[in-house]
N, C-alpha and C positions, 0 to 999 in steps of 0.2 A: 833335397830334403830341407835345407836351409832356407831355399827361396820359399818354401812352404810356409815358414814361419813368420813371413812378413806380410802383414794384413793388406798393404797396397798391391801385393804381387797377384798375377793372373793365376798362379798355381796355388794360392793359399784356399784351403777348404773353408766351409762355412764357420766352423768352431773357431777357426783362427782369427777370421774377420770379425767375429762376435766378441771373442775374449782376449785378444791380445793387443796391446798398444803399441809394442816395440819388439820388432823380431831379431833373430840373430843376423850379426854382420858377416862379411867375408872372411874374417879370421876363423869364425866357427866352421866353415868349409874346409878350412886348411887343417885345424886340430882334428875335424872328424876324420880326415884322411890318415894324419899321422897316428892317432890313436887306434884306428882300425888296423893299421899296418902292425903297430906294436902288440896289440891284442892278438893278432894272427900269429906273430912270431913267438909270443908267449906260450901259444897253444900248439906250437909245433908245424904250423901252416907256413908255406911259402909266399902266399899272397892272400890278402884280405877278401871276405865275400860279404854277403849282405848281412849274414849273422854277426859278424865282427862289428859291422856299423850299427846294429841294432843294440848290441851288447854295450857299447860305449856311448850311446846317444844321450841317455838321461845325464850322466855327469858333464858332458860337453855342452848341452843345450840348456840344461836348467838354470843356470846363472846368466844366460845370454838372452833370456826372453823375459819381457815385462808383461805382466798381466794388467788388465784394466780394472776399473772400479766393479764392473758387472761381473766380471770372473770371480772376484773376491766376494761379491755380495751372494752369488749363487753357489759358492763353494767349489768352483772349478779349479782345481789344483794343476800346476805345471805338469806334474807326472801324467795326469789324464790327458792334457793336450799334447804332450809328447808322444804318448801312445797312440793318440788318433792320427799322428802323422806317419807313424811305422805301418 
């Protein structure tokens, strides 16, 4: 998922290539895993699943992605971009 936020990546969708100037780094991957484990434990599960990752994606990725001018001009929010990755 984090690789999809990088505009130079082969995994990046068209919206990311169009609207993001700087994607999330390797620490975002680490924190996604840790936060998903914590979210699962808080909800009484023994291991995280994709729903746990989706639940914590916004807080983890929101401040690690930088939109470009085109995204700001067209009103493309980070929430919309992160939702398109999910």
